[in-house]
C-alpha positions, 0 to 999 in steps of 0.5 A: 316473542314465543315466550310472550305468546306462551305467557299470554296463553297461560294467562288466558287459560288462568282467566278462563279457569277463573271464569269457569269457577266464577260461573260454577259458583254463581250457578251454585249460589243460584241453586242454593238460593232457589233451594232456600227460597223453596224451603221457605214456601208453604208447599215445602213446609206442608210436604215436610210435615207429611201432607201429600202433594194433592192435599198440599195443593188443596190447602194452598188453594183453599186456606187463608194465610192465617190458617195455613201458617197455623198448620205449618207452625203446629208441625203436625199432620192433621187429616181432619183439616182436609176432611172438614174443608171438603164438607159442603157447608164448611166455613173457614172462620169455624175451622178451629172450632170444628177441630176442637169439637171433633177432638172432644167428641170422637166418632161424630161425623164431619158433616154433623160437626160442621152443622153443629158448629155452624148453628152454634149448637155446641153451646148451651141453648140461649147462651150468647143470644143476640137480636136477629137481623129483621132487615132480612124480611121473610128470611130472618132467623128466630131460634134459641140464639137469635131473638126478636125485641118485645115490641117487634111487629110484623106486617100482619093481615087477618086470617079468614075463618076458611083457613083457620080456627080461633087461635090463628087470627093474624099472620104476615101478609106475604106468608098469608097469600102464599098459604092461600095458594098452598091451601087451594092446591091441597084442596084440589088434591083432596086435603084441607089445610087448617091452621091452629096457631099463627101469630103470637106477640111477645107477651102471649109467647111469654104466657105460653112458655111460663105455662109449660115451665110451671107444669113440666119444668124448665127442661121440658118447656125449652124442648117444646116451647120457645122463650119469649122473643125466641118464638117463630110465631112472633114473626108472623111467618109460622103456623101450626096445622091440625089434621082434621077438626080436632087438636090431636097432633100425635099422628100428624106425621102418619097422615096423608096430609103430612105426606102431601106437605112433604112433597109440596110445601116448598113450592109455596115457600114453606118448610117443615121448621123442626124436622125429625132427627134434627133436634140437636140443631134446632133445639126443639122436639120434632114438630111435623105440624109447624111450618115456616114461610121463607120464600120459594127459593130458600124453601126449594133449596132446603127441600132438595138438600134436606137441611134445617133453616138454621144451617141454611141461614148460618152458611148463606145469610149470616155475616 
């Protein structure tokens, strides 16, 4: 009887030992599986490449799966990605172009790279131009990459002689009444806003451009005049101002009138369309006399953030 008890105890001990081994193996397998699963995660792979925990978390939370996989497959730490992603007007669809551009143009600020790529200014002007979306109304974009058809016709109203000289005859209705409000406000402050040019149709713009081209050549013409279909004047939303009763524009930006416009134009939905030091984004030389109606909301944002309309459109309105 005692022998049977000893055998039974020994069997129990063996069974217990086997159970412990099984439990240990199961725990080991679970931990091994957990390790394999973790090694398959984006977090592990990014950390292995050399990204910090903070940057790894940022990338996982902000990048889409495709770009995340591209980073992991390259197996190369690229701090430019983080810096670009933290730019205010970063567009993920343009990430590869940002990276290529900064690689080819070292020293360019990340802010400038984002702006250049977003508006398409890394390409030759007019390269790949497409018809603009006219359904956007006063927010439509016309530049060297977005054009109007030759038969495009805005909702025009005649301009009274009070507000313009002979070259400014018509303009978009909403823009016109906004201008009248701005005109009255400026007059109360002692300034008279007079338009020199406003709406020009496709054929008129073609004549203007060809005159510049024949006198000064294509390069000069493209800096100072739009090609037909690419002029904001065809929208009816833009106009040129003069200082007083003459046509001299050389000292416009040093005049008190210009200072007033800088402080107040946005309140009436107008922006300075071709600002100083933004030529590489707009494609045009600085024109302190050229104003464009975009509506109060958009104009206020542009005024507060000091960006061009091209940048605004690319980030908030395009595609």
